[in-house]
C-alpha positions in Angstrom: 13.1 22.7 -14.5 16.5 21.0 -14.0 16.0 17.4 -13.1 19.5 17.1 -11.7 19.4 16.5 -7.9 21.8 18.7 -5.9 24.5 17.3 -3.6 22.4 17.5 -0.5 19.5 15.7 -2.1 21.9 13.0 -3.5 23.4 12.5 -0.1 20.0 12.2 1.5 18.9 9.7 -1.1 22.0 7.7 -0.5 21.5 7.8 3.3 17.9 6.6 3.0 19.0 3.7 0.7 21.8 2.7 3.0 19.5 2.7 6.0 16.9 0.6 4.0 19.5 -1.9 2.8 20.6 -2.5 6.4 17.4 -2.4 8.3 14.7 -3.7 5.8 15.7 -7.3 6.1 13.8 -10.2 4.3 13.4 -11.8 7.7 11.6 -8.7 9.1 9.5 -8.4 6.0 8.3 -12.0 6.3 7.7 -11.7 10.0 5.5 -8.6 9.4 3.8 -10.4 6.5 3.0 -13.5 8.3 1.9 -11.9 11.6 0.2 -8.8 10.1 2.3 -6.7 12.4 3.6 -3.1 12.3 7.4 -2.8 12.5 7.6 -0.6 15.6 11.4 -0.9 16.1 12.1 -0.1 12.5 9.8 3.0 12.7 11.7 4.1 15.8 15.1 3.8 14.1 13.8 5.8 11.0 12.6 8.6 13.4 15.9 8.7 15.2 17.7 9.4 11.9 15.2 12.1 10.9 13.6 10.4 8.0 10.0 11.4 9.1 8.5 14.9 8.8 11.4 16.0 6.6 9.3 18.7 4.9 7.9 20.0 8.2 9.2 23.3 9.5 12.3 23.2 11.7 10.5 25.0 14.5 8.2 22.0 14.9 10.9 19.3 14.8 11.1 18.9 11.0 14.1 19.5 8.8 12.6 22.2 6.7 13.2 20.4 3.4 10.9 20.4 0.4 8.5 17.6 -0.5 11.0 16.4 -3.1 13.2 15.2 -0.3 10.4 13.3 1.2 9.8 11.7 -2.2 13.4 10.7 -2.4 13.2 8.9 1.0 10.0 7.2 0.0 11.5 6.0 -3.3 14.6 4.7 -1.5 12.7 2.9 1.2 10.3 1.3 -1.2 13.1 0.3 -3.6 14.3 -2.0 -0.8 10.8 -3.1 0.4 7.6 -1.3 -0.5 5.6 -3.0 2.3 8.0 -1.9 5.0 8.7 1.5 3.4 5.0 2.3 3.3 4.3 1.1 6.8 7.1 3.3 8.3 6.6 6.5 6.3 2.8 6.4 6.3 2.8 7.0 10.1 2.9 10.7 9.2 -0.1 10.3 6.9 -2.8 12.9 7.8 -0.4 15.1 9.8 0.1 17.3 6.7 -3.3 18.7 7.4 -1.9 20.1 10.6 1.2 21.5 8.8 -1.0 23.3 6.3 -4.2 24.2 8.2 -3.4 23.7 11.8 -3.2 26.5 14.4 0.2 27.2 16.1 -1.0 25.3 19.1 -2.0 22.2 17.0 1.4 22.3 15.3 3.3 22.6 18.5 1.3 19.7 20.0 1.4 17.2 17.2 4.2 17.7 14.7 7.2 17.2 16.9 5.7 14.0 18.2 5.2 12.7 14.7 8.8 13.5 13.8 10.1 11.8 17.0 7.9 8.8 16.5 6.0 9.3 19.7 2.7 9.7 17.8 1.5 7.8 14.8 -1.0 9.8 12.7 -3.8 8.8 10.3 -6.5 10.2 8.2 -10.1 9.1 7.9 -12.1 9.9 4.7 -13.4 6.8 3.1 -16.8 5.4 4.3 -18.6 2.1 3.5 -21.0 3.8 1.1 -18.6 6.5 -0.2 -15.1 5.9 -1.5 -14.1 8.3 -4.3 -17.0 10.6 -3.8 -16.0 12.5 -0.6 -18.7 15.1 -1.1 -21.2 12.6 0.2 -19.6 12.0 3.6 -22.2 10.9 6.2 -20.1 11.0 9.4 -21.5 13.9 11.3 -19.9 16.4 13.8 -22.7 18.3 15.6 -21.7 21.4 17.5 -22.7 21.4 21.2 -21.3 24.4 23.0 -17.5 24.1 22.9 -17.5 20.5 21.5 -18.3 18.6 18.4 -20.1 15.2 18.8 -18.9 12.8 16.1 -21.0 9.9 14.9 -20.4 7.7 11.9 -18.3 5.0 10.3 -15.1 5.1 8.2 -13.4 2.2 6.5 -10.1 1.2 5.0 -8.3 3.6 7.4 -4.5 3.3 7.4 -3.0 3.1 10.9 -6.5 2.8 12.4 -5.4 0.6 15.4 -2.0 2.2 16.0 -2.6 5.9 15.5 -3.0 8.2 18.4 -4.8 10.8 16.4 -6.7 11.0 13.1 -7.6 13.8 10.7 -11.3 13.0 10.1 -13.6 14.5 7.4 -17.0 15.1 8.9 -20.3 16.7 8.0 -20.8 19.8 10.1 -23.6 21.5 8.1 -26.6 19.4 7.0 -28.5 22.4 5.4 -26.2 23.3 2.5 -27.5 22.9 -1.0 -24.3 21.5 -2.3 -23.1 18.7 0.1 -19.4 19.2 -0.3 -19.8 22.7 1.2 -20.9 21.3 4.6 -17.7 19.3 5.5 -15.0 20.0 8.0 -11.8 18.4 9.1 -11.3 17.5 12.8 -8.5 16.1 14.8 -9.8 13.1 16.8 -7.7 11.4 19.4 -8.2 7.7 19.3 -8.4 7.3 23.1 -11.6 9.3 23.3 -14.7 7.4 24.6 -16.8 6.1 21.8 -13.9 5.5 19.4 -13.6 1.9 18.1 -11.2 0.5 15.5 -11.5 -3.0 14.0 -9.2 -4.7 11.4 -10.9 -4.9 8.0 -9.7 -8.5 7.6 -7.0 -10.3 5.6 -5.6 -8.1 2.8 -3.9 -9.0 -0.4 -0.9 -6.9 0.5 0.3 -4.1 2.8 0.2 -6.6 5.7 2.7 -4.6 7.8 0.2 -1.7 7.9 -2.9 -1.5 10.1 -6.0 -1.1 8.0 -9.3 -0.6 9.9 -12.9 0.2 10.1 -13.5 3.1 12.5 -16.8 3.6 14.4 -17.5 6.9 16.1 -20.2 6.7 18.8 -20.9 10.1 20.3 -17.2 10.9 20.3 -16.7 14.3 21.8 -13.9 16.5 20.7 -13.2 20.2 21.5 -13.9 22.9 19.0 -10.2 23.7 19.2 -9.6 20.4 17.3 -11.1 21.9 14.1 -8.5 21.9 11.3 -8.6 24.9 9.1 -12.0 26.6 8.4 -15.3 25.1 9.3 -17.2 23.8 6.3 -14.1 24.1 4.1 -12.9 20.5 4.9 -13.6 19.2 1.4 -11.5 21.9 -0.2 -8.7 21.3 2.4 -8.8 17.6 1.5 -8.7 18.2 -2.3 -5.7 20.6 -1.9 -3.7 18.0 0.2 -4.4 15.2 -2.3 -2.1 17.1 -4.6 0.7 16.2 -2.2 -0.4 12.7 -1.1 -0.8 11.5 -4.7 2.8 12.4 -5.4 3.6 10.3 -2.3 1.8 7.3 -3.9 3.8 7.9 -7.1 7.0 7.8 -5.2 5.9 4.6 -3.4 5.1 3.1 -6.8 8.3 4.2 -8.3 10.4 2.6 -5.6 8.4 -0.6 -5.7 8.8 -0.8 -9.5 12.5 -0.4 -9.1 12.5 -3.1 -6.4 10.9 -5.6 -8.7 13.1 -4.7 -11.6 16.3 -5.0 -9.5 15.4 -8.5 -8.5 14.4 -9.6 -12.0 17.6 -8.2 -13.5 19.8 -9.9 -10.9 18.0 -13.2 -11.5 18.2 -12.9 -15.3 22.0 -12.3 -15.1 22.5 -15.5 -13.1 19.8 -17.9 -14.4 20.8 -20.2 -17.3 18.4 -21.9 -19.8 19.5 -23.8 -22.9 23.1 -23.2 -22.1 22.8 -19.4 -22.0 22.0 -16.8 -19.3 18.6 -15.3 -19.6 20.1 -11.9 -20.4 21.4 -13.3 -23.7 17.9 -13.9 -25.0 16.5 -11.0 -26.9 13.0 -11.6 -25.5 14.3 -11.0 -22.0 16.5 -8.1 -23.1 13.4 -6.4 -24.6 11.4 -6.9 -21.4 14.2 -5.4 -19.3 14.5 -2.5 -21.7 10.8 -1.7 -21.6 10.7 -2.0 -17.8 13.7 0.3 -17.3 12.2 2.9 -19.7 8.9 2.9 -17.9 10.6 3.3 -14.5 12.7 6.2 -15.7 9.6 8.0 -17.1 7.8 7.5 -13.9 10.8 8.9 -12.0 10.8 12.0 -14.2 7.1 12.8 -13.8 7.2 12.1 -10.0 10.2 14.3 -9.4 8.7 17.0 -11.6 5.4 16.9 -9.7 7.3 17.2 -6.3 9.5 20.0 -7.6 6.5 21.9 -8.9 4.8 21.4 -5.5 7.8 22.8 -3.7 8.0 25.8 -5.8 4.6 27.0 -4.6 2.8 26.1 -7.8 1.0 22.9 -6.9 -0.5 21.3 -10.0 -3.3 18.8 -9.3 -3.2 17.7 -12.9 0.5 16.8 -12.7 0.1 15.1 -9.4 -2.7 13.0 -10.8 -0.6 12.2 -13.9 2.3 11.1 -11.7 0.1 8.9 -9.5 -1.7 7.4 -12.5 1.4 6.6 -14.5 3.7 5.4 -11.7 1.1 3.1 -10.1 0.2 1.6 -13.5 3.8 0.9 -14.5 4.6 -0.4 -11.0 2.0 -3.2 -11.5 3.3 -3.8 -15.1 6.9 -4.0 -14.0 6.2 -6.3 -11.1 4.2 -8.6 -13.3 7.0 -8.8 -15.9 9.5 -9.4 -13.1 7.5 -12.5 -12.0 7.4 -13.6 -15.7 11.2 -13.3 -16.0 11.7 -15.3 -12.8 9.2 -17.9 -13.7 8.1 -20.3 -10.9 10.7 -18.8 -8.6 9.1 -15.4 -8.9 5.8 -16.9 -7.8 7.3 -17.9 -4.4 6.9 -15.7 -1.4 10.5 -16.1 -0.3 11.8 -14.5 -3.4 10.1 -11.2 -2.6 8.7 -10.2 -6.1 5.4 -12.0 -5.4 5.0 -9.9 -2.3 6.1 -6.7 -4.0 3.5 -7.4 -6.7 0.7 -7.7 -4.1 1.9 -4.6 -2.1 1.9 -2.4 -5.2 -1.6 -3.4 -6.4 -3.4 -1.1 -3.9 -1.6 2.0 -5.4 -4.1 2.0 -8.3 -7.0 2.2 -5.9 -6.3 4.4 -2.9 -5.8 8.2 -2.8 -8.4 8.2 -5.6 -8.7 5.3 -8.0 -6.8 5.6 -11.3 -10.2 6.1 -13.0 -10.7 9.1 -10.8 -7.2 10.4 -11.7 -8.1 10.2 -15.4 -11.3 12.2 -14.7 -9.3 14.9 -12.8 -6.8 15.1 -15.7 -9.6 15.4 -18.2 -11.3 18.1 -16.2 -8.2 20.2 -16.3 -7.8 19.6 -20.0 -11.4 20.6 -20.8 -11.8 23.3 -18.3 -14.4 21.5 -16.2 -14.3 21.3 -12.4 -13.7 17.9 -10.8 -16.0 17.1 -7.9 -14.4 13.9 -6.6 -11.3 12.8 -4.7 
């Protein structure tokens, strides 16, 4: 493939970066950090300019772009501030299940509202006793006439308190011999009786995002809320992880660039022993290694997105992108703090917060240990049974 972006993609990348530079202010980031609040006004502005649902079909309010364009926006937003960028763009998280597996009616109902910002979406997979092993989901959805009755608990659910609807992985068949074959995906509106969302508590990072424990107590949803095919939910989830893991890679890539930009700027200005830091070979080498890692992460992330768009999704490549980008993001942010010294350790200088916000990327959407197992399964010809 040719890694050169076309003119339209470059223009989009520039527009996203200009928007982020103007709107993602340090004051707003600190306000959201200190108050654990979602930036509703920032989200509204991003929606008005069409930065959400970019790869959704035009007939449902999207712009009909490929996933690579979404990656470019995520990278640009997170280059300015990974915490705010993630909070804003993850409001569409979970709605991709509607795009890929939803009925025409489900698409007409939900996708335009996600793009406009009227609806914040979410997805509920993880449970207190089951993180990476989605095949063991215990939340049940029992069919009663034209409804499913949902009971169970999900945890670490992004947008749990602010979402209007969640894509929820439930067990719809208790009798199957292989547990992953009895799972289904349901749309559950959060205003239904029996739905409860509670904050998980103070987090290390991602404080502008709502993260919750969800309890379903006899929540009734119509059968028409089924996403895709009944008892095929596990497979639907695995297929969509190929997309969402590229999203995590883009988030990591942008965050790594954010930390590098600040460290480089600091090193050019800071003097020690009568010389600027950039005149010391030790600092030069750190910067060279950081820049190289970022560029390699950019290449594999763009390639994974390009491959996805060309109708040849590659789970192995997506896992590689997620694994590598999230690992180097932590490494680059750590080195940025080292270059900045005590100043890098202060909240007001941003790199400390960037470091904390990026740490989760090695855990969610499948831990990096799981990514290695997925990659190994493709190399050896064995099937992976985990998410």
